[in-house]
C-alpha positions as CSV (number, residue, x, y, z in Angstrom):
1,M,-5.4,8.3,18.3
2,S,-6.9,11.1,20.2
3,K,-9.8,12.6,18.2
4,Q,-9.4,15.6,16.6
5,P,-11.3,19.2,18.6
6,A,-14.7,19.9,17.5
7,E,-13.5,23.2,15.6
8,K,-10.9,21.5,13.6
9,R,-12.7,19.0,12.6
10,K,-15.6,21.4,11.0
11,Q,-13.2,23.3,9.6
12,L,-11.6,20.3,8.0
13,Q,-15.6,19.5,7.1
14,K,-15.7,23.0,5.0
15,L,-12.6,22.5,3.5
16,A,-13.1,18.9,1.8
17,A,-16.5,20.7,0.9
18,R,-14.7,22.9,-1.7
19,P,-14.9,22.4,-5.1
20,D,-11.2,21.1,-6.9
21,E,-11.4,24.9,-8.5
22,E,-10.8,26.5,-5.8
23,I,-7.9,25.1,-4.6
24,D,-4.8,27.1,-5.3
25,L,-1.8,24.8,-6.1
26,S,0.6,27.7,-7.2
27,D,3.1,26.4,-4.6
28,N,2.6,23.0,-5.7
29,P,3.2,22.5,-9.6
30,E,3.0,19.6,-11.5
31,I,5.5,17.6,-12.5
32,P,5.6,17.6,-16.6
33,N,8.3,14.6,-16.5
34,I,8.4,12.1,-14.0
35,P,12.1,11.0,-13.7
36,S,13.1,7.9,-15.0
37,D,14.3,6.8,-11.9
38,A,11.4,7.6,-9.7
39,V,10.0,5.0,-7.4
40,I,6.0,5.0,-7.6
41,G,4.4,3.6,-4.6
42,K,7.8,2.9,-2.7
43,F,5.4,3.9,0.3
44,Y,2.0,1.9,-0.4
45,R,1.5,-0.7,2.0
46,P,-1.6,-3.1,1.3
47,K,-3.8,-3.7,4.1
48,K,-3.4,-7.4,5.9
49,T,-5.4,-10.0,6.7
50,A,-4.6,-12.9,9.2
51,V,-5.7,-16.4,7.7
52,T,-4.9,-19.5,9.0
53,I,-3.6,-21.5,6.4
54,R,-2.9,-25.5,6.3
55,L,1.0,-26.8,4.4
56,D,2.7,-29.5,4.5
57,A,5.4,-29.6,6.8
58,D,8.4,-29.9,4.7
59,L,6.9,-26.6,2.5
60,L,6.9,-24.8,6.1
61,A,10.4,-26.5,7.0
62,W,11.6,-25.3,3.9
63,L,10.5,-21.9,4.0
64,K,11.3,-21.0,7.8
65,A,14.9,-22.7,6.9
66,S,15.8,-19.6,4.8
67,G,15.3,-17.7,8.5
68,E,12.8,-15.0,10.0
69,G,10.5,-13.4,7.5
70,Y,8.8,-16.7,6.0
71,Q,5.1,-15.3,6.5
72,T,6.7,-12.4,4.4
73,R,8.2,-14.7,1.8
74,I,4.9,-16.7,1.3
75,N,2.7,-13.6,0.4
76,S,5.4,-12.5,-2.0
77,Y,5.5,-15.6,-4.1
78,L,2.1,-15.4,-4.2
79,R,1.7,-12.2,-5.2
80,Q,4.5,-13.0,-8.3
81,L,1.8,-16.7,-9.2
82,M,-0.6,-13.5,-8.7
83,Q,0.8,-11.2,-11.3
84,Q,2.4,-13.8,-13.6
85,S,-1.7,-15.3,-14.2
86,R,-2.7,-12.1,-14.4
87,C,-0.2,-11.5,-17.7
88,V,-1.4,-14.8,-19.1
89,R,-4.8,-13.2,-19.6
């Protein structure tokens, strides 16, 4: 990723320092009602961290037997478990 030229960086810093009240949002009106079929967070991708985990051989074989993406499935299963435990409390 290339660095921005100094002039552009100064310009962006100057804009970032401006108070919110000075931002003109007239060409970007708020949506009063979010449509019921709207997908929120569709493009959100949480930061991933590489870890080493020891799994039983039969468990790993079962996960891999479903095809590509077994690590993604492990993440999904753990996320479901995390969300379930949050709802219980």
